N, C-alpha and C positions, 0 to 999 in steps of 0.2 A: 230293392223289389222283391218277388217273387215267385211269393212268387208262383208260376204256375208249376215249377219242381216240386213244390210242396202240396199241389193238389192233385187230386185222381188222375189217373193217366186218361188219355183222350184215343178212344176208338172210332174214329169215322171212316169214311169210304177209302181213304188212302191206307188205313190200317186194314180194312177188308183184303183190300187189293193184294198188299203185302203178304197177309197171312195165307192169302189163299196159295199165293206162289210156292211157298212152302211145300205143298203137295204137288206142283205142277212144275217144279223143276226152279232151277237157280235163276235169281233175277239178273236183268244185263247190268253190267258194270264197265266204266270206263276207265278203271284205273286197275293195278295189279292185284292180285288176291289179297283180301284183307284178313290177318290174323285177328285173334280174339285180341280185347280189351287188354293191358296189363295191368298184373296183379298190383294193389297198390303198395309202394314203398320200393318196387322194383323198376329196373329200366325197361321200355319198352324194345322189343327185338326189332332189328334193322336188316337190311340187307345189303349194306355198304360193307366194304373191308375195314376190319378192326384196326389196320394201319393207316387210316385216312389222317392228313396233317393235320395238326390241331387248329391252325387257322381256317379249315374248311368244314370243322366239326361243331355242329351248333347242339348245344347240350341245355335242354329244357327242362326244367322242373315245375311243378304243377302243386300247388297246396291249396288243397281243399278242406274248410272247416265245416262240419257236419251242422246243420242248421235244428233249431228244436222241433220235436216232432208235431205235425200239424194237429187242430184239436180235432176230436173225434176220428181219431186215426182208425183204420181198417184195413187189412190187408192189400187190397186193391189201391189204397191210397199210398201206399210206402214208395218213395220212389228208388230206382233201381239203385243197386250198389255201385254201379260202376257211371254213375251219373256225372256226366262232365269229363270224368276220365276216358270215356269210350270216344268221345269227340275228340280229345286231344289225340289219342292214338290215331284215329283215322286223319289227322292233320299230319302227322309223322308219316304215314304211308304215303300220302299224297305229296308230300313235301320230297319224299325221295324217288317217286316216280319222276320227276324233273330232276332232282339233284344228281341222280347216278350218272347223268350223261354230263354233268358240270363237275364229277368227282366231289360232290358234296353229301357230307353224312349227317343225319340228325337223329339224336338219342332222346328218349322222354325218360323222367323220373318223376314219381309221384310219391307224395305224402298226404295221407287221411287224418285229420285231427279231430279228435272228440269234440263235442259240444261245448264242453268246459276245458277243454285243451288249451294249449299256446301255440298259435301259428306262427309266432315270430320264431321260435326255438327250430320248428319246423323248416322255415323258410332258411336260417342261419345253416342250418344242417346240410342244406340241397346247395346253398351258394358255398358253403366249405369243400363240398365234393365237386365243385368244379362247374356247377349250372349257372351261366352268364346270363341267362333268360329265364324269368319266372311268371309263371301263369297263376294268378291270386283269385281265390273265390271265398273270400274272407269277409267277415263285418268290416264297415267302414273306420272305425277305430283303430281294429286288428292291422288296416291295411297300412293307416298311416304310421303305426309304431315299425312297421317293417321297412315302410320307404325311408324313414327319418334314421332307422339303423341301419340302413345299407347306403346312405347317401354318401358320396365320396368313392364307393366303390363301382368297379366298372360293371353294374349289373342292370339290366333293364327289367322293369316290372309290368306286367300286362294284368290290369284288372277285368278279368272274364265275369264277375259277379255283381259287384256292388253298384246299384244304380244313383246312389246318394248324389244329389246335386253340387253339396258342399266339396267333394273330392275334385270337381271340376271348376271350383270357384275359389272362396276364401281358403280354402285347406288342399288346395292343387299342390303338386309336387312334380319338379321336374324329370325326376326320374320314374314316373309313372304314366302310360297310356290307357288309356279306358276302351274297351272293346265293348264292354256291355253299354248299350244306352242308358242315358241318365233318365231320370224321373221325367226332366223337362220335355226330352225328346219323344218320351212315349206319351206322355198327354197332350203336348203338341199335335202329334200325329193324329190322336183322336179328335181333337178340337178341330182340326182341319176337315175332317170327314163330316163332323156334325154341322159343321157351317156350311161345307158344301151341301148338304141336306136341308140346310135352313132351320136344323132342330137348336134354336138358340136358347130356350130356357131350360135349365137344368136343375135336377133336383139330386142335392151331394149325400150321401150316404156314408159317414166314415168309421172306421173300427175304433178299438180302443188303444191300439198300439201304438208306440213312437213312429213307427215305420208308416202305419195307416195315415197319421198326422202330416207326415212327411208327403205322401201320395198328394192328400186333400191339398196341402198347400200347391204343390204343382199343377192338380186341377184349376185352383182359383187363378192362378198365374195365367195359365194358359186359355180358360175364358176370357179373362180379361185381354189377351193379347191378340183373340180372333174374333171379338164382337159378342161373345156369348154372355149372357145372365145366370148367375146362381140365384133362383127364386126361393130355394127353400133349403137347409141344413139339418140334418140330425145325426146325431151319434148313437151307434149300436149299443145297446145298453140291457142286453138279454142274456140270459144264462144259456146253458145246453139244452133246455127244455124246448127250447125255439123250434127244434126240429121238428119236435111232434105238435107243437102247437103254432105253427107258422101261419097257417092256412087262416087262422081266427086273429092272431096278432098284427100279422105284416098289414095285411088292409089297412088296421086302424092306424099303424105308423105311417104309412104313406098316403094318408088323407092331407094333403099339403096343397099350397099354391099351384094352380094349374102349371104343367111343365112338358117339355117335349120328350125328354128322356132321363132315365134314373142313371146317375154315375156312381159307382161304387168304389170305395177306397177301402179295400181288405185285403192286404196283401199275405197276411196269414191264412185266410181262407176260412173265416170262424163264421162269417153268415153270409157272405156274397151268394152264393149258390142256392140260397133260399129264398131269394128275391124274385127271381124271374117268374110269373104267373100267379105271385100272390100279392102283387099290388093293388093298391084301390082303382088307381087309373089303367087302362091297359097300355103301358108304356113299353119303350124299349130299354134295356138294361143294357149299360157298358161300363168300362174300367177294369177293375182288377177281375170282375167276371164279367159274362155275358160277351159283349162283342170287346175284345181285347187287344190293346197295343203290345205288340211283342217284337223280339228282334227275328223271331223264329216259329214255325208251326209246323207238326207232322203233315200238315196238308200242301203245302207249299210245293208245287210241281212245275211252274212255268220258269222260263230261263234257264234251262238246264238243270233246275233243283232237284228233280226227278233222279237224276243219274246220281247227286250227291246222296239222297236219301236211299237209294239202292245200296250204293258203298256202305252207307252206314249201316244199313240192316244186315248186309251180308256179314259183317264183322260182329256186330254187337247183337245180333237177333233180336233187335226192339227198335222202334221207332225212335227220331231223333228228336230230341227234346230241347227247349229252348238253353240250357247250361250247356247240352252237348254242342250245339250250334257255336256258342261263342267262345269255349275251349277250342273247338276245331277254326274259328277265326283268327284266334290268338295264337295258335300254331302256324296257320297258313299266312298271316302278315309278316312273321319272320321270315318264312318260306319265300315270300314275294320279292322281299329286299335282298336275301342271300341269291338269290338265281340271278339277280343284276349285279351286286358288289362281289360277289363270289370269295367272301370272306365272312366269318364268324365274329370279327371284330366287332363290338358292342356300338364303339362310339361311330364307325363308320356304317353300320346298319341303321343306327337310331338317324343319324343325318339323313341317309338317304330316305327312311320313311317319312321324314318331315319335307322332302324336297317336291319340287314340281313334276319329276319322272316316277313317282309312285303312284302305284292303283293296285287295289286288291279285289279282285272279281269275288262277290258273295252271293252269286245265283239269284238277286233280288233286282234284275234289269238293269242296274249300272254299277259301276265299281265303287268301290269306299276308297276312301281318303282320309287322312288326319287332319285335326284342325291344328294348326301351331299353336293358337292362344291357350289352348287349353289341353291339346292332346287327346280330344276325343275324337273315336273313329265316326265319320260321316256314313250314314248307312241308311236306306230305306225303312220302314218299319210297317210290320205285317199287322193287318188288322184282321182279326179270326174270330170265329166263335169254336164251340167244342169241335165241330166235325167240317169246317169249312173256312178258306181263305176269303174274304169279302173284298178286300182292296189291299194296296199299299198306299203309305204317304210319304212323301208330301204328294198331295192331291194336284191336280192340274188346275192352274190359275193362280197358284200361290209361288210368287215369282223373288228371285234375289240377284243382286249383282254378280255373284260368284258362282253359286250354284242352289238350284232349289231346295238341296239337303241341308243347305243353313238356314232353312225357316222353320227347323225343328231344334229345338233347345235353345240355349243361352248363344247368342250370338256375340262377335267381337267387340263390338261398342257397349254392350252391356255387360261384359266379361267382367268378374272380380279378381280372376286369377292372376297372381303376380308372383311367378317363379324365381324362388331364391337360388 
């Protein structure tokens, strides 16, 4: 998906508070002082002794392939150079905070791959250098190539970027764990909220990219799952002039059957931001723009999240974006298992992550755990607009025999995942 990393930075109330703190003094933190994010291609500095035993040293690599630039790119729309990397670096620092007492060491190496580059070569380079754990922010096809190439090797892959449902379904791989939520989880989270508001009639507007169509497919599945009806659908087919002519064209396009809400499927960010306040009917806008389902948002503050936001801001000098959070989750997930197993052995850590004694605090009210049938991380989904969090899903009243978190995404009985 998203994604939000490809769109303009968000400067809300939380941003103003943080920026004001720069002139008032240091922000409160609850962990050790955070160094700057690592330079791509180098190892993150650690405070642990260089002589830590090999079985207590977690070597984590991070491969990130740069996505294409969003349309109509402007300086304020460009993502930060350390996007994702800064989140992984914070995860290393947080792991060391607890690991020092257990004589555990955590090291991070990163590889940035150009848009037209080869992520597989970067992944193999990191593995050959001794990294047993890899965070991957790469397209779905590249992730599958990496997973297949490393099959049989003692390496654990953590997908922190790709939301494609097929990676959790027919194209699932036993050596891949999914930190990033699937599209089905995101659209289910949105559908639950809309159902709770009784906004059951949806107008779906889809962009022109394959990813937009996949998001739209997930929206349709969520509508069926939670009793909503898509009363109209249209595909965006306007050129860049729509930025200047949207006030006249969009009202015409949106004269469709009466609906409660407009749902946008525009992962690249081509047109979604033009829709609010330009529709024929005065209707809320949701989906990839407007009210968005996300794993994280810069304005999450409850459940101790403000402490995580402060630690990140102190190190990166900016707000924590979605990919930063997912990279932090990936590193923290390894640390949560390492603190219990006290070994970096991949098989031991992997087995513990899938066991009943594992949980991962993710600053969203409840701990996250892994689904054993598709290796997806269960976690609440944030519903937020540009400057504020509205709610978290799962919503109250949506129950499940295991956990309400399993009401988001594909449940075990419907899963097509068969690990080889």
